[in-house]
C-alpha positions as CSV (number, residue, x, y, z in Angstrom):
1,X,96.7,109.1,102.8
2,X,97.9,109.8,106.4
3,X,98.2,107.5,109.4
4,X,97.0,109.3,112.5
5,X,98.6,107.9,115.6
6,X,97.0,109.8,118.5
7,X,94.6,112.6,119.5
8,X,97.2,115.3,119.2
9,X,98.0,114.4,115.6
10,X,94.2,114.3,114.8
11,X,93.6,117.8,116.3
12,X,96.7,119.2,114.5
13,X,95.2,117.9,111.2
14,X,91.9,119.6,112.0
15,X,93.6,122.9,112.6
16,X,95.5,122.7,109.3
17,X,92.8,121.3,107.0
18,X,89.4,122.9,106.5
19,X,87.2,120.7,104.4
20,X,86.2,117.2,103.7
21,X,88.0,114.3,105.6
22,X,87.4,110.6,105.1
23,X,88.5,108.4,108.1
24,X,89.2,104.6,108.0
25,X,88.9,103.2,111.5
26,X,90.7,99.8,111.5
27,X,92.4,97.3,113.7
28,X,95.6,95.3,113.1
29,X,93.8,92.0,113.8
30,X,90.8,92.7,111.5
31,X,90.9,90.7,108.2
32,X,88.2,92.8,106.3
33,X,90.2,95.9,107.3
34,X,93.2,94.6,105.5
35,X,91.1,93.8,102.5
36,X,89.7,97.3,102.4
37,X,93.1,99.0,102.9
38,X,94.2,99.0,99.2
39,X,90.7,100.2,98.1
40,X,91.0,103.1,100.5
41,X,94.5,104.0,99.2
42,X,93.3,103.9,95.6
43,X,90.5,106.4,96.4
44,X,93.0,108.7,98.1
45,X,95.0,108.8,94.8
46,X,92.1,109.8,92.6
47,X,92.5,113.2,91.0
48,X,88.8,113.9,91.4
49,X,89.2,113.6,95.2
50,X,92.5,115.6,95.6
51,X,90.8,118.2,97.8
52,X,89.7,115.4,100.3
53,X,92.0,114.4,103.1
54,X,92.1,110.6,103.7
55,X,93.3,109.3,107.1
56,X,93.6,106.0,108.8
57,X,93.1,105.5,112.6
58,X,93.7,102.4,114.6
59,X,90.5,102.0,116.6
60,X,92.1,100.0,119.5
61,X,94.9,102.6,120.0
62,X,92.7,105.7,119.9
63,X,89.8,105.3,122.3
64,X,90.4,108.8,123.8
65,X,90.1,110.3,120.3
66,X,87.0,108.3,119.5
67,X,85.3,109.2,122.8
68,X,86.1,113.0,122.5
69,X,84.7,113.3,119.0
70,X,81.7,111.0,119.6
71,X,82.6,108.5,116.8
72,X,80.4,105.4,117.2
73,X,82.3,102.3,116.1
74,X,80.4,99.1,116.9
75,X,82.2,97.1,114.2
76,X,85.2,97.5,111.9
77,X,86.2,98.6,109.3
78,X,84.3,101.8,109.8
79,X,84.4,104.8,107.5
80,X,83.4,108.3,108.4
81,X,82.9,111.2,106.0
82,X,83.3,114.4,108.0
83,X,84.0,118.1,107.5
84,X,86.5,120.1,109.5
85,X,85.7,123.8,110.3
86,X,86.5,126.4,112.9
87,X,83.7,125.0,115.2
88,X,85.1,121.4,115.2
89,X,83.8,118.6,113.0
90,X,80.5,117.7,111.3
91,X,79.9,114.0,110.7
92,X,78.1,113.5,107.3
93,X,78.1,109.7,107.0
94,X,79.0,106.6,109.0
95,X,79.7,103.6,106.8
96,X,80.1,100.2,108.4
97,X,81.7,97.1,106.8
98,X,83.3,96.6,103.5
99,X,82.6,99.0,100.6
100,X,83.3,99.0,96.9
101,X,85.5,101.6,95.4
102,X,82.6,102.9,93.3
103,X,80.2,103.1,96.2
104,X,82.7,105.0,98.4
105,X,83.5,107.4,95.5
106,X,79.9,108.2,95.0
107,X,79.2,108.8,98.7
108,X,82.3,111.1,99.1
109,X,81.4,113.0,95.9
110,X,78.1,114.0,97.3
111,X,79.8,116.2,99.9
112,X,82.4,117.9,97.6
113,X,82.0,121.7,97.4
114,X,79.7,122.3,94.5
115,X,81.1,125.7,93.5
116,X,83.5,124.4,90.8
117,X,81.9,123.6,87.5
118,X,85.0,121.9,86.3
119,X,85.0,119.6,89.3
120,X,81.4,118.7,88.7
121,X,82.3,117.9,85.1
122,X,85.1,115.7,86.2
123,X,82.9,113.7,88.5
124,X,80.3,113.4,85.8
125,X,82.9,112.1,83.5
126,X,84.0,109.5,86.1
127,X,80.5,108.3,86.6
128,X,80.0,108.2,82.8
129,X,83.1,106.1,82.4
130,X,81.9,103.7,85.1
131,X,78.5,103.4,83.4
132,X,79.9,102.9,79.9
133,X,82.5,100.4,81.2
134,X,79.8,98.1,82.4
135,X,79.3,95.1,80.3
136,X,77.7,91.7,80.5
137,X,80.2,89.2,81.9
138,X,79.6,85.5,81.2
139,X,80.3,84.3,84.7
140,X,79.4,85.6,88.2
141,X,81.0,84.1,91.3
142,X,79.2,84.8,94.6
143,X,81.7,84.6,97.4
144,X,85.3,85.6,97.9
145,X,86.7,82.9,100.1
146,X,89.1,80.2,98.9
147,X,86.4,78.5,96.8
148,X,85.1,81.7,95.1
149,X,88.6,83.1,94.4
150,X,90.0,79.9,93.1
151,X,87.0,79.6,90.8
152,X,87.7,83.2,89.7
153,X,91.3,82.3,89.0
154,X,90.5,79.3,86.9
155,X,87.6,81.0,85.0
156,X,89.6,84.2,84.3
157,X,92.5,82.2,83.0
158,X,90.1,80.4,80.7
159,X,89.4,83.8,79.0
160,X,85.9,84.2,80.5
161,X,84.6,87.5,81.7
162,X,84.4,87.1,85.5
163,X,82.9,89.2,88.2
164,X,83.3,88.2,91.9
165,X,80.8,89.5,94.4
166,X,82.6,89.5,97.8
167,X,79.6,89.3,100.1
168,X,79.4,90.5,103.7
169,X,82.6,88.9,104.7
170,X,85.3,89.4,102.0
171,X,87.7,86.6,102.2
172,X,85.3,84.3,104.0
173,X,86.0,82.6,107.3
174,X,89.7,82.6,106.7
175,X,89.8,86.3,107.7
176,X,88.8,85.3,111.2
177,X,91.7,82.8,111.7
178,X,95.2,83.4,112.9
179,X,98.1,81.8,111.0
180,X,97.3,79.0,108.6
181,X,99.6,76.0,108.9
182,X,97.7,73.3,106.9
183,X,97.4,74.9,103.4
184,X,100.0,73.2,101.2
185,X,102.8,75.6,100.1
186,X,101.5,78.5,102.1
187,X,104.3,78.5,104.5
188,X,106.9,81.0,105.7
189,X,110.2,79.0,105.1
190,X,112.3,81.7,106.9
191,X,110.4,81.5,110.2
192,X,109.0,78.0,109.8
193,X,105.4,79.0,110.5
194,X,102.1,79.6,108.8
195,X,100.8,82.8,107.3
196,X,97.6,84.6,108.0
197,X,94.3,83.7,106.4
198,X,93.9,87.2,105.1
199,X,97.2,87.0,103.3
200,X,96.1,83.8,101.6
201,X,92.8,85.1,100.2
202,X,94.5,88.4,99.3
203,X,97.1,86.5,97.3
204,X,94.5,84.5,95.5
205,X,92.5,87.6,94.8
206,X,95.4,89.5,93.3
207,X,96.3,86.4,91.2
208,X,92.7,86.2,89.9
209,X,92.6,89.9,89.2
210,X,95.9,89.6,87.3
211,X,94.1,87.3,84.8
212,X,91.2,89.7,84.4
213,X,88.7,88.8,87.2
214,X,86.8,91.8,88.6
215,X,86.0,91.9,92.3
216,X,82.9,93.9,93.5
217,X,82.8,94.5,97.2
218,X,79.0,94.0,97.5
219,X,76.5,91.4,98.6
220,X,74.1,89.6,96.4
221,X,70.5,89.6,97.8
222,X,68.7,87.8,95.1
223,X,69.3,85.5,92.1
224,X,66.8,84.9,89.3
225,X,66.9,82.5,86.4
226,X,65.4,82.9,83.0
227,X,65.4,81.1,79.7
228,X,65.3,83.6,76.8
229,X,65.4,82.3,73.2
230,X,66.8,79.0,74.5
231,X,69.6,80.9,76.2
232,X,70.3,81.1,79.9
233,X,70.1,84.3,81.8
234,X,70.8,84.9,85.4
235,X,69.9,88.2,87.0
236,X,71.7,89.0,90.3
237,X,70.5,91.9,92.5
238,X,73.1,93.4,94.8
239,X,72.7,95.2,98.2
240,X,72.5,98.5,96.3
241,X,69.5,97.1,94.3
242,X,71.6,97.1,91.1
243,X,70.9,94.3,88.7
244,X,73.6,92.3,86.9
245,X,73.1,89.8,84.1
246,X,75.2,86.6,83.5
247,X,75.2,83.5,81.5
248,X,76.6,81.2,84.3
249,X,76.9,81.5,88.0
250,X,79.1,79.8,90.6
251,X,77.7,80.0,94.2
252,X,80.6,79.9,96.6
253,X,79.1,82.0,99.4
254,X,80.3,79.7,102.2
255,X,78.9,79.2,105.6
256,X,79.1,81.3,108.7
257,X,80.2,79.9,112.0
258,X,77.7,80.5,114.8
259,X,79.2,82.5,117.6
260,X,77.8,83.1,121.1
261,X,76.3,86.5,120.4
262,X,78.1,88.1,123.3
263,X,78.5,91.9,123.0
264,X,81.9,93.0,121.6
265,X,82.9,89.4,120.9
266,X,84.2,90.4,117.5
267,X,87.2,92.0,119.2
268,X,88.5,88.6,120.2
269,X,87.8,86.6,117.0
270,X,91.2,85.3,116.0
271,X,92.6,86.7,119.2
272,X,91.8,83.8,121.5
273,X,88.3,83.2,120.3
274,X,87.9,80.6,117.4
275,X,85.3,78.6,115.5
276,X,87.6,75.9,114.1
277,X,89.7,73.7,116.3
278,X,91.3,72.0,113.3
279,X,92.4,75.3,112.0
280,X,93.7,77.0,115.2
281,X,94.1,74.3,117.8
282,X,97.8,73.9,117.2
283,X,98.5,77.5,118.5
284,X,97.6,76.3,122.0
285,X,100.3,73.8,122.8
286,X,100.5,73.2,126.6
287,X,97.9,75.8,127.2
288,X,94.4,75.8,128.7
289,X,91.4,76.1,126.4
290,X,87.7,75.6,126.5
291,X,85.1,74.6,123.8
292,X,81.4,75.4,123.8
293,X,78.9,72.9,122.5
294,X,77.0,69.7,123.1
295,X,76.9,67.8,119.8
296,X,79.3,65.4,118.0
297,X,81.3,68.3,116.5
298,X,82.0,69.7,119.9
299,X,83.1,66.2,121.2
300,X,85.3,65.6,118.2
301,X,87.0,69.0,118.5
302,X,87.4,68.7,122.2
303,X,89.3,65.4,121.7
304,X,91.3,67.0,118.8
305,X,92.4,69.9,121.1
306,X,93.9,67.5,123.6
307,X,96.6,66.8,121.0
308,X,97.9,70.3,121.8
309,X,96.4,71.8,125.0
310,X,97.3,70.7,128.5
311,X,93.7,71.1,129.6
312,X,90.3,71.3,127.7
313,X,87.1,72.4,129.4
314,X,83.9,71.4,127.5
315,X,81.2,73.9,128.3
316,X,77.5,73.2,127.8
317,X,74.3,75.1,128.7
318,X,72.6,72.0,130.2
319,X,73.4,68.5,131.1
320,X,71.7,66.9,128.2
321,X,74.0,66.4,125.2
322,X,73.0,66.0,121.6
323,X,76.2,64.0,120.9
324,X,76.1,60.3,120.2
325,X,76.7,58.0,123.1
326,X,80.0,56.8,121.6
327,X,81.4,60.4,121.1
328,X,80.3,61.5,124.6
329,X,81.9,58.5,126.3
330,X,85.1,59.1,124.4
331,X,85.2,62.7,125.8
332,X,84.4,61.5,129.4
333,X,87.3,59.0,129.2
334,X,89.9,61.6,128.0
335,X,91.9,62.6,131.1
336,X,92.6,66.0,129.6
337,X,89.0,67.0,129.2
338,X,86.7,68.3,132.0
339,X,83.0,68.8,131.4
340,X,81.3,71.8,132.9
341,X,77.6,71.4,132.4
342,X,74.7,73.9,133.1
343,X,76.8,77.0,132.3
344,X,76.6,79.8,129.8
345,X,79.5,82.0,128.7
346,X,78.4,85.6,129.4
347,X,81.5,87.6,128.7
348,X,85.0,87.5,127.2
349,X,87.6,89.6,129.0
350,X,91.1,90.7,128.0
351,X,93.0,93.6,126.6
352,X,94.1,92.7,123.0
353,X,93.8,88.9,123.5
354,X,91.5,86.7,125.6
355,X,92.5,86.5,129.2
356,X,89.4,84.9,130.9
357,X,85.7,84.3,130.5
358,X,82.7,84.8,132.7
359,X,80.5,81.8,133.3
360,X,77.0,81.9,134.6
361,X,75.3,79.0,136.4
362,X,72.1,78.2,134.4
363,X,70.3,76.2,137.1
364,X,68.7,77.1,140.4
365,X,70.9,76.0,143.3
366,X,74.3,74.6,143.4
367,X,76.3,73.6,140.3
368,X,78.6,70.7,141.3
369,X,80.8,71.1,138.2
370,X,81.5,74.7,139.1
371,X,81.9,74.1,142.8
372,X,84.6,71.5,142.3
373,X,86.7,73.9,140.3
374,X,86.7,76.5,143.1
375,X,86.5,79.4,140.7
376,X,86.5,83.1,141.7
377,X,82.9,84.2,142.1
378,X,82.4,87.6,140.4
379,X,78.9,88.1,141.7
380,X,75.9,85.9,142.4
381,X,76.0,82.9,140.0
382,X,78.8,84.3,137.9
383,X,82.4,82.9,137.9
384,X,85.7,83.7,136.4
385,X,87.5,81.0,134.3
386,X,91.1,81.7,133.3
387,X,91.7,80.6,129.7
388,X,94.2,81.0,126.9
389,X,91.7,80.2,124.2
390,X,88.0,79.6,123.7
391,X,86.5,77.6,120.8
392,X,82.8,77.3,119.8
393,X,81.3,74.3,118.1
394,X,77.7,75.2,118.0
395,X,77.1,74.9,114.3
396,X,77.4,76.7,111.0
397,X,74.8,78.4,108.8
398,X,75.2,78.2,105.1
399,X,74.9,81.6,103.4
400,X,72.1,80.8,101.1
401,X,69.3,83.3,102.0
402,X,69.7,85.0,98.6
403,X,69.0,81.8,96.7
404,X,65.4,81.7,97.9
405,X,63.5,78.7,96.6
406,X,65.5,78.4,93.4
407,X,67.6,75.4,94.6
408,X,67.0,72.5,96.9
409,X,68.9,72.2,100.2
410,X,69.5,69.4,102.6
411,X,68.0,69.3,106.1
412,X,70.8,71.5,107.4
413,X,70.3,74.1,104.7
414,X,73.3,73.3,102.5
415,X,73.0,73.4,98.7
416,X,73.0,70.0,97.0
417,X,75.3,69.5,94.0
418,X,74.8,66.7,91.5
419,X,77.6,64.7,93.2
420,X,75.5,64.2,96.2
421,X,72.5,62.8,94.3
422,X,71.8,59.2,93.5
423,X,72.8,58.4,89.9
424,X,69.2,58.0,88.8
425,X,68.3,61.5,90.1
426,X,71.1,63.4,88.4
427,X,70.2,65.9,85.7
428,X,73.8,66.9,84.7
429,X,77.1,65.2,84.0
430,X,78.9,67.8,86.0
431,X,79.5,67.0,89.7
432,X,79.3,70.7,90.9
433,X,76.2,71.5,88.8
434,X,72.7,72.0,90.3
435,X,69.3,71.3,88.9
436,X,69.4,74.7,87.2
437,X,71.5,74.6,83.9
438,X,74.5,77.0,84.2
439,X,74.3,77.3,88.0
440,X,77.2,75.6,89.9
441,X,78.1,75.4,93.6
442,X,81.5,75.1,95.4
443,X,83.0,75.2,98.9
444,X,81.4,75.3,102.4
445,X,78.0,76.4,101.0
446,X,77.6,72.7,100.0
447,X,80.2,71.0,102.2
448,X,79.3,70.5,105.9
449,X,81.8,67.7,106.4
450,X,85.3,69.0,105.8
451,X,85.1,72.8,105.9
452,X,88.8,73.4,105.2
453,X,90.4,76.0,103.0
454,X,92.1,73.4,100.8
455,X,88.8,71.4,100.2
456,X,87.0,74.7,99.4
457,X,89.7,75.7,96.9
458,X,89.5,72.3,95.3
459,X,85.7,72.7,95.0
460,X,86.2,76.1,93.4
461,X,88.6,74.6,90.9
462,X,86.2,71.9,90.0
463,X,83.2,74.2,89.6
464,X,85.3,76.6,87.4
465,X,86.5,73.9,85.1
466,X,82.9,72.4,84.8
467,X,81.5,75.9,84.2
468,X,84.0,76.5,81.4
469,X,83.0,73.1,79.8
470,X,79.3,73.8,80.2
471,X,79.6,77.1,78.5
472,X,81.5,75.5,75.6
473,X,78.6,73.0,75.3
474,X,76.2,75.9,74.7
475,X,78.0,77.3,71.7
């Protein structure tokens, strides 16, 4: 595997290598990129792919290269399978997001030169080995954040066969944060600071794999439950339409923070743009930040940010707030907070980190909140607001689409474990169980109150221990 640093090195490679090339476009700030890196390296070491050149390119440092060769990279990580020849390059496939090792191997293998019968035999053997190695695990874990990976650690140490399905965001929301300072024991004692969220989930993943857990970098799109000969059977269908059977399932698919939907905003996530003040507010001591939202969560987080920031702007699209009167009054009385109503954030601007945002007046006529700030007017109705950090508190969406109507949810869409039911309505003695025997839930997919890495990990531990006991009850 080769790291390409600039356009000249890339063109030198093209002149020296005629044949298949696989490119991993990444960024140093991208959590999923770090998770995919060891998978990409393992592929590059496979004997069956020795004729293929594997290269890594930093997207942010090679815009000239990307433009010249017409690589389209709306998100990262991004994998391209290309062929180099005397006329330039031919792009065969453009693969966005995280990929499993098996999936990438199969896609690359399609474009290997077909002239060698021995090569085709080796690929056939590899696929046969993969097919024969499949077996029916007892436990599936959907989600690879702190809840899912902790559950994987505990169930694998209990000598259960465990498969983790990573989902669309391997590592969960922690991969969008900067350094974590509030996870007990996860602390750099030499520099007296936290470590990255990606490092935390990677450490737990490796720990779980050490004890036998298998991690599949794929998404589950459907879950079905059957009772066959008095035994439980769960059938999970992944994004590749493959079906997998299990005896017990732990749903730890988490929740996704709602962002603003601004083009290219993913570039700034964790680089001045955040969805959790409790997680990342401490990085903005004596700096200027803003938070977007109009509910109780936005008010609470705005107040929290004043523990660190010198100034906090609260931005809202109109002048009617969903927050309770008590919470709104608390914000209005805080001397560090200034409310800017009737504005929408239209753009995030900066090189590698956020420098300022563009606000748009959402009402016809003068906006008194904007006028008193005397901001630079970019064009009609648009203004520049200099910031060190921007937080959003506009809600979370639990990742439960694949569950369908199998389980009940609360009014916000979160799954309901037995612990949240009145005693007379419970159908299981296990707190993390659901109404379906053998189906357990853990982490942010059921917790809309705390949403912390440590509480998610605790939920994963509880669900794993209860799953183990439930399975023992069935024997």
